[in-house]
Each structure stands twice: as C-alpha cells, then as structure tokens.
ChimeraX commands (.cxc) that place a marker at each C-alpha (Angstrom):
marker #1 position 12.21,8.56,-12.11 radius 0.5
marker #1 position 13.06,12.14,-13.04 radius 0.5
marker #1 position 15.12,12.96,-16.13 radius 0.5
marker #1 position 17.32,16.02,-15.57 radius 0.5
marker #1 position 19.06,17.80,-18.42 radius 0.5
marker #1 position 20.48,20.88,-16.65 radius 0.5
marker #1 position 23.72,20.71,-14.68 radius 0.5
marker #1 position 22.54,23.33,-12.18 radius 0.5
marker #1 position 19.31,21.42,-11.51 radius 0.5
marker #1 position 21.24,18.16,-10.99 radius 0.5
marker #1 position 23.62,19.85,-8.57 radius 0.5
marker #1 position 20.69,21.36,-6.66 radius 0.5
marker #1 position 18.85,18.04,-6.38 radius 0.5
marker #1 position 21.98,16.21,-5.24 radius 0.5
marker #1 position 22.71,18.90,-2.66 radius 0.5
marker #1 position 19.21,18.52,-1.17 radius 0.5
marker #1 position 19.56,14.72,-1.04 radius 0.5
marker #1 position 22.87,15.03,0.80 radius 0.5
marker #1 position 21.35,17.57,3.16 radius 0.5
marker #1 position 18.70,14.97,3.98 radius 0.5
marker #1 position 21.52,12.57,4.90 radius 0.5
marker #1 position 20.67,10.15,2.09 radius 0.5
marker #1 position 23.38,7.88,0.70 radius 0.5
marker #1 position 23.90,8.68,-3.00 radius 0.5
marker #1 position 24.92,6.09,-5.58 radius 0.5
marker #1 position 26.06,7.14,-9.03 radius 0.5
marker #1 position 26.43,5.16,-12.27 radius 0.5
marker #1 position 28.07,7.02,-15.15 radius 0.5
marker #1 position 27.11,5.75,-18.62 radius 0.5
marker #1 position 27.19,6.83,-22.25 radius 0.5
marker #1 position 23.75,5.32,-22.84 radius 0.5
marker #1 position 22.98,2.34,-25.10 radius 0.5
marker #1 position 22.27,0.58,-21.82 radius 0.5
marker #1 position 22.60,-3.17,-21.41 radius 0.5
marker #1 position 22.77,-5.87,-18.73 radius 0.5
marker #1 position 26.31,-4.81,-17.81 radius 0.5
marker #1 position 25.02,-1.39,-16.78 radius 0.5
marker #1 position 22.16,-3.10,-14.96 radius 0.5
marker #1 position 24.59,-4.96,-12.70 radius 0.5
marker #1 position 26.03,-1.60,-11.60 radius 0.5
marker #1 position 22.56,-0.13,-11.05 radius 0.5
marker #1 position 21.40,-3.12,-9.01 radius 0.5
marker #1 position 24.48,-2.91,-6.79 radius 0.5
marker #1 position 23.89,0.82,-6.34 radius 0.5
marker #1 position 20.27,0.11,-5.39 radius 0.5
marker #1 position 21.44,-2.37,-2.75 radius 0.5
marker #1 position 23.96,-0.01,-1.20 radius 0.5
marker #1 position 22.35,3.42,-1.53 radius 0.5
marker #1 position 19.21,5.38,-0.68 radius 0.5
marker #1 position 19.13,7.24,-3.99 radius 0.5
marker #1 position 20.48,6.14,-7.37 radius 0.5
marker #1 position 21.51,8.58,-10.08 radius 0.5
marker #1 position 22.44,7.39,-13.59 radius 0.5
marker #1 position 24.06,9.71,-16.09 radius 0.5
marker #1 position 23.54,9.26,-19.83 radius 0.5
marker #1 position 26.09,11.36,-21.68 radius 0.5
marker #1 position 28.10,10.56,-24.79 radius 0.5
marker #1 position 31.27,12.43,-23.90 radius 0.5
marker #1 position 32.82,14.02,-27.00 radius 0.5
marker #1 position 36.22,14.66,-25.42 radius 0.5
marker #1 position 37.08,10.96,-25.04 radius 0.5
marker #1 position 36.67,10.07,-28.72 radius 0.5
marker #1 position 39.72,10.12,-30.95 radius 0.5
marker #1 position 37.83,9.75,-34.21 radius 0.5
marker #1 position 34.91,11.97,-35.20 radius 0.5
marker #1 position 33.25,9.10,-37.06 radius 0.5
marker #1 position 33.43,6.92,-33.92 radius 0.5
marker #1 position 31.71,9.67,-31.93 radius 0.5
marker #1 position 29.05,10.15,-34.60 radius 0.5
marker #1 position 28.34,6.42,-34.87 radius 0.5
marker #1 position 28.05,5.84,-31.14 radius 0.5
marker #1 position 24.44,4.73,-30.43 radius 0.5
marker #1 position 22.14,7.30,-28.82 radius 0.5
marker #1 position 18.53,6.72,-27.79 radius 0.5
marker #1 position 17.52,8.39,-24.53 radius 0.5
marker #1 position 13.93,7.16,-24.86 radius 0.5
marker #1 position 15.10,3.55,-25.08 radius 0.5
marker #1 position 17.53,4.10,-22.19 radius 0.5
marker #1 position 14.78,5.58,-20.01 radius 0.5
marker #1 position 12.53,2.62,-20.82 radius 0.5
marker #1 position 15.36,0.27,-19.90 radius 0.5
marker #1 position 15.85,2.00,-16.54 radius 0.5
marker #1 position 12.20,2.46,-15.56 radius 0.5
marker #1 position 11.70,-0.99,-13.95 radius 0.5
marker #1 position 14.82,-0.73,-11.80 radius 0.5
marker #1 position 13.93,1.95,-9.28 radius 0.5
marker #1 position 16.40,4.56,-10.54 radius 0.5
marker #1 position 15.62,7.90,-8.91 radius 0.5
marker #1 position 17.25,10.34,-11.35 radius 0.5
marker #1 position 18.66,10.23,-14.87 radius 0.5
marker #1 position 21.11,13.01,-15.66 radius 0.5
marker #1 position 21.12,13.43,-19.45 radius 0.5
marker #1 position 22.77,16.75,-20.32 radius 0.5
marker #1 position 23.80,18.16,-23.66 radius 0.5
marker #1 position 27.52,18.73,-24.20 radius 0.5
marker #1 position 27.03,22.47,-23.69 radius 0.5
marker #1 position 25.79,21.80,-20.14 radius 0.5
marker #1 position 28.94,19.87,-19.28 radius 0.5
marker #1 position 31.55,21.96,-21.06 radius 0.5
marker #1 position 29.95,25.36,-21.62 radius 0.5
marker #1 position 31.46,28.09,-23.76 radius 0.5
marker #1 position 35.22,28.44,-24.22 radius 0.5
marker #1 position 35.97,25.38,-22.07 radius 0.5
marker #1 position 39.75,25.14,-21.58 radius 0.5
marker #1 position 40.33,23.18,-18.33 radius 0.5
marker #1 position 41.15,19.48,-18.59 radius 0.5
marker #1 position 42.18,16.86,-16.05 radius 0.5
marker #1 position 45.08,14.54,-16.83 radius 0.5
marker #1 position 46.07,11.49,-14.82 radius 0.5
marker #1 position 49.71,11.07,-15.80 radius 0.5
marker #1 position 51.50,7.83,-16.60 radius 0.5
marker #1 position 48.69,5.25,-16.39 radius 0.5
marker #1 position 46.68,7.19,-18.98 radius 0.5
marker #1 position 49.42,6.72,-21.58 radius 0.5
marker #1 position 49.56,2.93,-21.48 radius 0.5
marker #1 position 47.43,0.28,-23.24 radius 0.5
marker #1 position 44.30,2.12,-24.42 radius 0.5
marker #1 position 46.13,5.42,-24.03 radius 0.5
marker #1 position 48.74,4.38,-26.59 radius 0.5
marker #1 position 46.06,3.52,-29.12 radius 0.5
marker #1 position 43.74,6.41,-28.25 radius 0.5
marker #1 position 45.80,9.51,-27.31 radius 0.5
marker #1 position 43.82,11.94,-25.16 radius 0.5
marker #1 position 41.06,9.42,-24.43 radius 0.5
marker #1 position 41.66,9.32,-20.69 radius 0.5
marker #1 position 42.05,13.07,-20.47 radius 0.5
marker #1 position 38.46,13.19,-21.69 radius 0.5
marker #1 position 37.40,10.47,-19.26 radius 0.5
marker #1 position 39.13,12.09,-16.27 radius 0.5
marker #1 position 37.70,15.51,-17.11 radius 0.5
marker #1 position 34.08,14.40,-17.48 radius 0.5
marker #1 position 34.24,12.18,-14.39 radius 0.5
marker #1 position 35.62,15.13,-12.40 radius 0.5
marker #1 position 32.72,17.31,-13.57 radius 0.5
marker #1 position 30.13,14.62,-12.81 radius 0.5
marker #1 position 31.54,13.85,-9.36 radius 0.5
marker #1 position 31.70,17.56,-8.53 radius 0.5
marker #1 position 28.10,18.00,-9.69 radius 0.5
marker #1 position 26.62,15.03,-7.79 radius 0.5
marker #1 position 29.16,14.37,-5.02 radius 0.5
marker #1 position 27.98,10.77,-4.57 radius 0.5
marker #1 position 28.99,8.54,-1.68 radius 0.5
marker #1 position 29.58,5.64,-4.07 radius 0.5
marker #1 position 30.26,5.51,-7.82 radius 0.5
marker #1 position 29.95,2.21,-9.67 radius 0.5
marker #1 position 32.08,1.09,-12.63 radius 0.5
marker #1 position 32.59,-2.15,-14.55 radius 0.5
marker #1 position 35.73,-4.28,-14.64 radius 0.5
marker #1 position 35.53,-4.51,-18.45 radius 0.5
marker #1 position 37.02,-1.02,-18.65 radius 0.5
marker #1 position 39.91,-1.98,-16.38 radius 0.5
marker #1 position 42.20,0.90,-17.35 radius 0.5
marker #1 position 39.38,3.39,-16.89 radius 0.5
marker #1 position 38.88,1.97,-13.39 radius 0.5
marker #1 position 42.58,2.43,-12.62 radius 0.5
marker #1 position 42.52,6.01,-13.91 radius 0.5
marker #1 position 39.40,6.93,-11.94 radius 0.5
marker #1 position 40.68,5.34,-8.75 radius 0.5
marker #1 position 43.89,7.36,-9.05 radius 0.5
marker #1 position 41.91,10.51,-9.86 radius 0.5
marker #1 position 39.67,10.10,-6.82 radius 0.5
marker #1 position 42.65,9.36,-4.58 radius 0.5
marker #1 position 44.87,12.19,-5.80 radius 0.5
marker #1 position 42.18,14.90,-5.90 radius 0.5
marker #1 position 40.65,13.77,-2.59 radius 0.5
marker #1 position 37.14,13.15,-3.83 radius 0.5
marker #1 position 34.90,11.93,-1.03 radius 0.5
marker #1 position 33.50,9.14,-3.21 radius 0.5
marker #1 position 34.18,5.43,-2.92 radius 0.5
marker #1 position 34.69,3.60,-6.22 radius 0.5
marker #1 position 32.91,0.22,-6.45 radius 0.5
marker #1 position 33.98,-2.11,-9.27 radius 0.5
marker #1 position 31.67,-4.85,-10.52 radius 0.5
marker #1 position 32.60,-7.99,-12.50 radius 0.5
marker #1 position 32.29,-8.19,-16.28 radius 0.5
marker #1 position 28.88,-9.32,-17.54 radius 0.5
marker #1 position 29.07,-11.53,-20.61 radius 0.5
marker #1 position 26.89,-12.84,-23.39 radius 0.5
marker #1 position 26.34,-16.60,-23.55 radius 0.5
marker #1 position 29.27,-16.85,-25.96 radius 0.5
marker #1 position 31.57,-15.17,-23.44 radius 0.5
marker #1 position 31.70,-11.86,-25.33 radius 0.5
marker #1 position 31.86,-9.02,-22.80 radius 0.5
marker #1 position 28.75,-6.85,-22.91 radius 0.5
marker #1 position 29.44,-3.50,-24.52 radius 0.5
marker #1 position 27.45,-0.83,-26.31 radius 0.5
marker #1 position 29.85,-1.33,-29.22 radius 0.5
marker #1 position 28.56,-4.90,-29.69 radius 0.5
marker #1 position 25.52,-3.37,-31.39 radius 0.5
marker #1 position 27.81,-2.24,-34.21 radius 0.5
marker #1 position 28.85,-5.84,-34.98 radius 0.5
marker #1 position 27.29,-7.78,-37.81 radius 0.5
marker #1 position 25.83,-11.15,-36.89 radius 0.5
marker #1 position 28.87,-13.00,-38.23 radius 0.5
marker #1 position 31.31,-10.60,-36.55 radius 0.5
marker #1 position 29.46,-10.96,-33.25 radius 0.5
marker #1 position 29.93,-14.71,-33.41 radius 0.5
marker #1 position 33.60,-14.25,-34.31 radius 0.5
marker #1 position 34.12,-11.82,-31.41 radius 0.5
marker #1 position 33.69,-14.67,-28.92 radius 0.5
marker #1 position 37.32,-15.54,-29.75 radius 0.5
marker #1 position 38.49,-12.68,-27.51 radius 0.5
marker #1 position 37.15,-14.28,-24.36 radius 0.5
marker #1 position 38.28,-17.73,-25.54 radius 0.5
marker #1 position 41.82,-16.40,-25.86 radius 0.5
marker #1 position 41.77,-15.01,-22.33 radius 0.5
marker #1 position 40.33,-18.23,-20.97 radius 0.5
marker #1 position 43.07,-20.22,-22.69 radius 0.5
marker #1 position 45.71,-18.11,-20.95 radius 0.5
marker #1 position 43.88,-18.34,-17.63 radius 0.5
marker #1 position 43.76,-22.12,-17.92 radius 0.5
marker #1 position 47.49,-22.19,-18.69 radius 0.5
marker #1 position 48.11,-20.03,-15.61 radius 0.5
marker #1 position 46.02,-22.33,-13.43 radius 0.5
marker #1 position 48.08,-25.23,-14.76 radius 0.5
marker #1 position 51.26,-23.55,-13.56 radius 0.5
marker #1 position 52.34,-21.15,-16.31 radius 0.5
marker #1 position 53.73,-17.91,-14.80 radius 0.5
marker #1 position 55.66,-16.34,-17.68 radius 0.5
marker #1 position 54.19,-13.19,-19.18 radius 0.5
marker #1 position 55.55,-14.06,-22.62 radius 0.5
marker #1 position 54.05,-17.53,-22.62 radius 0.5
marker #1 position 50.68,-16.35,-21.33 radius 0.5
marker #1 position 50.39,-13.55,-23.89 radius 0.5
marker #1 position 51.55,-15.94,-26.63 radius 0.5
marker #1 position 48.67,-18.22,-25.67 radius 0.5
marker #1 position 46.22,-15.32,-26.12 radius 0.5
marker #1 position 47.79,-14.40,-29.46 radius 0.5
marker #1 position 47.63,-17.98,-30.70 radius 0.5
marker #1 position 43.88,-18.22,-30.09 radius 0.5
marker #1 position 43.15,-14.75,-31.52 radius 0.5
marker #1 position 45.15,-15.56,-34.65 radius 0.5
marker #1 position 42.93,-18.60,-35.24 radius 0.5
marker #1 position 40.04,-16.24,-36.05 radius 0.5
marker #1 position 40.54,-14.61,-39.46 radius 0.5
marker #1 position 38.16,-11.76,-38.64 radius 0.5
marker #1 position 40.21,-10.71,-35.58 radius 0.5
marker #1 position 43.05,-8.18,-35.71 radius 0.5
marker #1 position 44.97,-7.77,-32.47 radius 0.5
marker #1 position 45.75,-4.29,-31.19 radius 0.5
marker #1 position 47.53,-5.26,-27.97 radius 0.5
marker #1 position 47.89,-8.06,-25.43 radius 0.5
marker #1 position 49.37,-7.11,-22.08 radius 0.5
marker #1 position 50.00,-8.61,-18.65 radius 0.5
marker #1 position 50.21,-5.74,-16.17 radius 0.5
marker #1 position 49.75,-4.66,-12.57 radius 0.5
marker #1 position 46.02,-3.75,-12.30 radius 0.5
marker #1 position 46.70,-0.48,-10.47 radius 0.5
marker #1 position 49.87,0.94,-12.03 radius 0.5
marker #1 position 49.50,-0.86,-15.40 radius 0.5
marker #1 position 53.23,-1.53,-15.32 radius 0.5
marker #1 position 54.22,-4.67,-17.26 radius 0.5
marker #1 position 54.60,-7.88,-15.25 radius 0.5
marker #1 position 57.26,-10.32,-16.44 radius 0.5
marker #1 position 56.21,-13.20,-14.21 radius 0.5
marker #1 position 53.07,-13.75,-12.16 radius 0.5
marker #1 position 53.85,-13.82,-8.45 radius 0.5
marker #1 position 51.56,-13.75,-5.45 radius 0.5
marker #1 position 49.66,-10.59,-6.38 radius 0.5
marker #1 position 46.75,-10.25,-8.82 radius 0.5
marker #1 position 47.67,-9.27,-12.38 radius 0.5
marker #1 position 45.57,-7.98,-15.25 radius 0.5
marker #1 position 45.61,-9.73,-18.61 radius 0.5
marker #1 position 44.16,-7.24,-21.08 radius 0.5
marker #1 position 43.35,-7.47,-24.77 radius 0.5
marker #1 position 42.18,-5.07,-27.47 radius 0.5
marker #1 position 41.22,-6.39,-30.89 radius 0.5
marker #1 position 39.23,-5.36,-33.92 radius 0.5
marker #1 position 36.53,-7.62,-35.22 radius 0.5
marker #1 position 35.74,-6.24,-38.64 radius 0.5
marker #1 position 35.65,-2.48,-38.11 radius 0.5
marker #1 position 34.69,-2.60,-34.41 radius 0.5
marker #1 position 37.36,-2.31,-31.73 radius 0.5
marker #1 position 36.65,-4.33,-28.57 radius 0.5
marker #1 position 38.44,-4.71,-25.24 radius 0.5
marker #1 position 38.34,-7.41,-22.60 radius 0.5
marker #1 position 40.37,-8.67,-19.66 radius 0.5
marker #1 position 40.69,-11.22,-16.89 radius 0.5
marker #1 position 42.35,-11.02,-13.50 radius 0.5
marker #1 position 44.87,-13.78,-12.77 radius 0.5
marker #1 position 45.60,-14.64,-9.15 radius 0.5
marker #1 position 42.45,-12.80,-8.09 radius 0.5
marker #1 position 41.99,-12.70,-4.33 radius 0.5
marker #1 position 38.61,-13.87,-3.08 radius 0.5
marker link #1:1,2 radius 0.2
marker link #1:2,3 radius 0.2
marker link #1:3,4 radius 0.2
marker link #1:4,5 radius 0.2
marker link #1:5,6 radius 0.2
marker link #1:6,7 radius 0.2
marker link #1:7,8 radius 0.2
marker link #1:8,9 radius 0.2
marker link #1:9,10 radius 0.2
marker link #1:10,11 radius 0.2
marker link #1:11,12 radius 0.2
marker link #1:12,13 radius 0.2
marker link #1:13,14 radius 0.2
marker link #1:14,15 radius 0.2
marker link #1:15,16 radius 0.2
marker link #1:16,17 radius 0.2
marker link #1:17,18 radius 0.2
marker link #1:18,19 radius 0.2
marker link #1:19,20 radius 0.2
marker link #1:20,21 radius 0.2
marker link #1:21,22 radius 0.2
marker link #1:22,23 radius 0.2
marker link #1:23,24 radius 0.2
marker link #1:24,25 radius 0.2
marker link #1:25,26 radius 0.2
marker link #1:26,27 radius 0.2
marker link #1:27,28 radius 0.2
marker link #1:28,29 radius 0.2
marker link #1:29,30 radius 0.2
marker link #1:30,31 radius 0.2
marker link #1:31,32 radius 0.2
marker link #1:32,33 radius 0.2
marker link #1:33,34 radius 0.2
marker link #1:34,35 radius 0.2
marker link #1:35,36 radius 0.2
marker link #1:36,37 radius 0.2
marker link #1:37,38 radius 0.2
marker link #1:38,39 radius 0.2
marker link #1:39,40 radius 0.2
marker link #1:40,41 radius 0.2
marker link #1:41,42 radius 0.2
marker link #1:42,43 radius 0.2
marker link #1:43,44 radius 0.2
marker link #1:44,45 radius 0.2
marker link #1:45,46 radius 0.2
marker link #1:46,47 radius 0.2
marker link #1:47,48 radius 0.2
marker link #1:48,49 radius 0.2
marker link #1:49,50 radius 0.2
marker link #1:50,51 radius 0.2
marker link #1:51,52 radius 0.2
marker link #1:52,53 radius 0.2
marker link #1:53,54 radius 0.2
marker link #1:54,55 radius 0.2
marker link #1:55,56 radius 0.2
marker link #1:56,57 radius 0.2
marker link #1:57,58 radius 0.2
marker link #1:58,59 radius 0.2
marker link #1:59,60 radius 0.2
marker link #1:60,61 radius 0.2
marker link #1:61,62 radius 0.2
marker link #1:62,63 radius 0.2
marker link #1:63,64 radius 0.2
marker link #1:64,65 radius 0.2
marker link #1:65,66 radius 0.2
marker link #1:66,67 radius 0.2
marker link #1:67,68 radius 0.2
marker link #1:68,69 radius 0.2
marker link #1:69,70 radius 0.2
marker link #1:70,71 radius 0.2
marker link #1:71,72 radius 0.2
marker link #1:72,73 radius 0.2
marker link #1:73,74 radius 0.2
marker link #1:74,75 radius 0.2
marker link #1:75,76 radius 0.2
marker link #1:76,77 radius 0.2
marker link #1:77,78 radius 0.2
marker link #1:78,79 radius 0.2
marker link #1:79,80 radius 0.2
marker link #1:80,81 radius 0.2
marker link #1:81,82 radius 0.2
marker link #1:82,83 radius 0.2
marker link #1:83,84 radius 0.2
marker link #1:84,85 radius 0.2
marker link #1:85,86 radius 0.2
marker link #1:86,87 radius 0.2
marker link #1:87,88 radius 0.2
marker link #1:88,89 radius 0.2
marker link #1:89,90 radius 0.2
marker link #1:90,91 radius 0.2
marker link #1:91,92 radius 0.2
marker link #1:92,93 radius 0.2
marker link #1:93,94 radius 0.2
marker link #1:94,95 radius 0.2
marker link #1:95,96 radius 0.2
marker link #1:96,97 radius 0.2
marker link #1:97,98 radius 0.2
marker link #1:98,99 radius 0.2
marker link #1:99,100 radius 0.2
marker link #1:100,101 radius 0.2
marker link #1:101,102 radius 0.2
marker link #1:102,103 radius 0.2
marker link #1:103,104 radius 0.2
marker link #1:104,105 radius 0.2
marker link #1:105,106 radius 0.2
marker link #1:106,107 radius 0.2
marker link #1:107,108 radius 0.2
marker link #1:108,109 radius 0.2
marker link #1:109,110 radius 0.2
marker link #1:110,111 radius 0.2
marker link #1:111,112 radius 0.2
marker link #1:112,113 radius 0.2
marker link #1:113,114 radius 0.2
marker link #1:114,115 radius 0.2
marker link #1:115,116 radius 0.2
marker link #1:116,117 radius 0.2
marker link #1:117,118 radius 0.2
marker link #1:118,119 radius 0.2
marker link #1:119,120 radius 0.2
marker link #1:120,121 radius 0.2
marker link #1:121,122 radius 0.2
marker link #1:122,123 radius 0.2
marker link #1:123,124 radius 0.2
marker link #1:124,125 radius 0.2
marker link #1:125,126 radius 0.2
marker link #1:126,127 radius 0.2
marker link #1:127,128 radius 0.2
marker link #1:128,129 radius 0.2
marker link #1:129,130 radius 0.2
marker link #1:130,131 radius 0.2
marker link #1:131,132 radius 0.2
marker link #1:132,133 radius 0.2
marker link #1:133,134 radius 0.2
marker link #1:134,135 radius 0.2
marker link #1:135,136 radius 0.2
marker link #1:136,137 radius 0.2
marker link #1:137,138 radius 0.2
marker link #1:138,139 radius 0.2
marker link #1:139,140 radius 0.2
marker link #1:140,141 radius 0.2
marker link #1:141,142 radius 0.2
marker link #1:142,143 radius 0.2
marker link #1:143,144 radius 0.2
marker link #1:144,145 radius 0.2
marker link #1:145,146 radius 0.2
marker link #1:146,147 radius 0.2
marker link #1:147,148 radius 0.2
marker link #1:148,149 radius 0.2
marker link #1:149,150 radius 0.2
marker link #1:150,151 radius 0.2
marker link #1:151,152 radius 0.2
marker link #1:152,153 radius 0.2
marker link #1:153,154 radius 0.2
marker link #1:154,155 radius 0.2
marker link #1:155,156 radius 0.2
marker link #1:156,157 radius 0.2
marker link #1:157,158 radius 0.2
marker link #1:158,159 radius 0.2
marker link #1:159,160 radius 0.2
marker link #1:160,161 radius 0.2
marker link #1:161,162 radius 0.2
marker link #1:162,163 radius 0.2
marker link #1:163,164 radius 0.2
marker link #1:164,165 radius 0.2
marker link #1:165,166 radius 0.2
marker link #1:166,167 radius 0.2
marker link #1:167,168 radius 0.2
marker link #1:168,169 radius 0.2
marker link #1:169,170 radius 0.2
marker link #1:170,171 radius 0.2
marker link #1:171,172 radius 0.2
marker link #1:172,173 radius 0.2
marker link #1:173,174 radius 0.2
marker link #1:174,175 radius 0.2
marker link #1:175,176 radius 0.2
marker link #1:176,177 radius 0.2
marker link #1:177,178 radius 0.2
marker link #1:178,179 radius 0.2
marker link #1:179,180 radius 0.2
marker link #1:180,181 radius 0.2
marker link #1:181,182 radius 0.2
marker link #1:182,183 radius 0.2
marker link #1:183,184 radius 0.2
marker link #1:184,185 radius 0.2
marker link #1:185,186 radius 0.2
marker link #1:186,187 radius 0.2
marker link #1:187,188 radius 0.2
marker link #1:188,189 radius 0.2
marker link #1:189,190 radius 0.2
marker link #1:190,191 radius 0.2
marker link #1:191,192 radius 0.2
marker link #1:192,193 radius 0.2
marker link #1:193,194 radius 0.2
marker link #1:194,195 radius 0.2
marker link #1:195,196 radius 0.2
marker link #1:196,197 radius 0.2
marker link #1:197,198 radius 0.2
marker link #1:198,199 radius 0.2
marker link #1:199,200 radius 0.2
marker link #1:200,201 radius 0.2
marker link #1:201,202 radius 0.2
marker link #1:202,203 radius 0.2
marker link #1:203,204 radius 0.2
marker link #1:204,205 radius 0.2
marker link #1:205,206 radius 0.2
marker link #1:206,207 radius 0.2
marker link #1:207,208 radius 0.2
marker link #1:208,209 radius 0.2
marker link #1:209,210 radius 0.2
marker link #1:210,211 radius 0.2
marker link #1:211,212 radius 0.2
marker link #1:212,213 radius 0.2
marker link #1:213,214 radius 0.2
marker link #1:214,215 radius 0.2
marker link #1:215,216 radius 0.2
marker link #1:216,217 radius 0.2
marker link #1:217,218 radius 0.2
marker link #1:218,219 radius 0.2
marker link #1:219,220 radius 0.2
marker link #1:220,221 radius 0.2
marker link #1:221,222 radius 0.2
marker link #1:222,223 radius 0.2
marker link #1:223,224 radius 0.2
marker link #1:224,225 radius 0.2
marker link #1:225,226 radius 0.2
marker link #1:226,227 radius 0.2
marker link #1:227,228 radius 0.2
marker link #1:228,229 radius 0.2
marker link #1:229,230 radius 0.2
marker link #1:230,231 radius 0.2
marker link #1:231,232 radius 0.2
marker link #1:232,233 radius 0.2
marker link #1:233,234 radius 0.2
marker link #1:234,235 radius 0.2
marker link #1:235,236 radius 0.2
marker link #1:236,237 radius 0.2
marker link #1:237,238 radius 0.2
marker link #1:238,239 radius 0.2
marker link #1:239,240 radius 0.2
marker link #1:240,241 radius 0.2
marker link #1:241,242 radius 0.2
marker link #1:242,243 radius 0.2
marker link #1:243,244 radius 0.2
marker link #1:244,245 radius 0.2
marker link #1:245,246 radius 0.2
marker link #1:246,247 radius 0.2
marker link #1:247,248 radius 0.2
marker link #1:248,249 radius 0.2
marker link #1:249,250 radius 0.2
marker link #1:250,251 radius 0.2
marker link #1:251,252 radius 0.2
marker link #1:252,253 radius 0.2
marker link #1:253,254 radius 0.2
marker link #1:254,255 radius 0.2
marker link #1:255,256 radius 0.2
marker link #1:256,257 radius 0.2
marker link #1:257,258 radius 0.2
marker link #1:258,259 radius 0.2
marker link #1:259,260 radius 0.2
marker link #1:260,261 radius 0.2
marker link #1:261,262 radius 0.2
marker link #1:262,263 radius 0.2
marker link #1:263,264 radius 0.2
marker link #1:264,265 radius 0.2
marker link #1:265,266 radius 0.2
marker link #1:266,267 radius 0.2
marker link #1:267,268 radius 0.2
marker link #1:268,269 radius 0.2
marker link #1:269,270 radius 0.2
marker link #1:270,271 radius 0.2
marker link #1:271,272 radius 0.2
marker link #1:272,273 radius 0.2
marker link #1:273,274 radius 0.2
marker link #1:274,275 radius 0.2
marker link #1:275,276 radius 0.2
marker link #1:276,277 radius 0.2
marker link #1:277,278 radius 0.2
marker link #1:278,279 radius 0.2
marker link #1:279,280 radius 0.2
marker link #1:280,281 radius 0.2
marker link #1:281,282 radius 0.2
marker link #1:282,283 radius 0.2
marker link #1:283,284 radius 0.2
view
C-alpha cells in the first residue's frame, strides 16, 4: 500500500493504471475510518483491479470552524486500519494540494443541494461537489463507492456525475450499523458514552415509521409524526428535520406510492449532530 500526498503524483499513478487497462475503484473518505468505510472498500476490492482510498478532511464543506477543527484526524491509525484490506493506494493530500493558491472555482449542484442538509448547512454541498470533482478528475476511476447513510450526498454526486458527464459509475452501499442500530459515523467518536446510548433512538424512530408503513400507513404526515414521537421520547435528542422525499430529486412526498421514498432524519444528541435514513418501498 502506497501513501500518496501529492496531487500530481496521484494523477500520474492513476493514468498509468488506466493505460494498463486496469479497472480502478475509488473510495473517498475524510478519515477516522470505521466498518462503514470497510464495506465500501471490500466492494471495491471485489469489483476492481486497483483500489484507491482518499483521506482528506475537506475544509470547504464545513459550516463551522470549530466543527472542522474538532473533526478527528489520524492518518497513522487510518493507514493501520487499511493495511489488512489490500488497498493499493491511499491519497492523503494537504488542503493546499487540492485547492492551491487563490482558488476561486467551485461546483454547485442546484436545487437538491439546498434541501434537507443544505438548509441546515448552507454551502456544504458546494464543498462536497467541488472536492469530488477534483478527486474524480485526478483519479478518473471506473467506479466510485459511497454509503447510503449520506443519502443527500449520494443524490448530489449522482447528479454531478450525470450532468458533467464523468465516466465513473457510482456504487451505493447499505448503511452499516452498531449493535444498537446507530449508523456508523466518524462523528460517533465525539459522543459521550451516555449520548452514544441515547443516539440509538434515531434508528428506533425510523424503524417505528418503517413498521407503520409495512402495516399499511402511506401518509407522509403520519409517518414523520411517528418518527417525531419516538425521537421526542429521548430527552437528549433535539430534532433538526424529519422528511419523506423522493431519493433522487429530494422533493417532498405527500403519500407513498409504488416508488421508493427516502425517510431522512437529522438530530442532535448532546452537541453532536447525526443523520440517518431508511428507504421505504425499496425494490429488491
């Protein structure tokens, strides 16, 4: 496993791999790696000849400076985590390698970037879309792997890849959860022991709504009320939003029909903001 810190070196290596007709798989991360990332890496290993993992805490997608500063960083630990899993390259650049001097060009995916997370975190998806564009242009992978936990990010990246004609296929993997049901996230490390236990209420609330749906409930209002009811039962939880939307456009859905819909939640447990979701009517 080679760790690469220079953008030019990464581009050169990727170009040679493509020239050798090798299938490239790419997993973009911000480090603090966990089993959720591992599921993406294992899928990439199954599908691709070469696997590249980026470790880059992207400053342009943080709304609060303190949030950026507190985000966990430990490249040594991340490299140790990756070493048993046959990763070929780790791309771990400094911000100056990604953005350079006097950087002024940003990528915006209109409309879907402004909903849900975008309403709470203005400019967040501009940062995501910009860094993903730079990474995809640098590596030009055949496949890029993302997790369903960040459902809006998936929708934004899919639209980005479609609209800008990137020759990369986006592969989305299911959410990996702790035994309690809490979705794996690097932010979980910021939770106290008691808050971590309390955070399980987020998944419980989604499961309550999913059970209601499977028992015949179709109304958006009733399903989101079910989520709210369970979240409100946990005094440590403060709800940011609950939404039932189309998973691609993120437009609100009033009543579940024949197509899959996304039930998404954002809540704070103590000082830590967490997101989660389930797909209702998911096609097998």
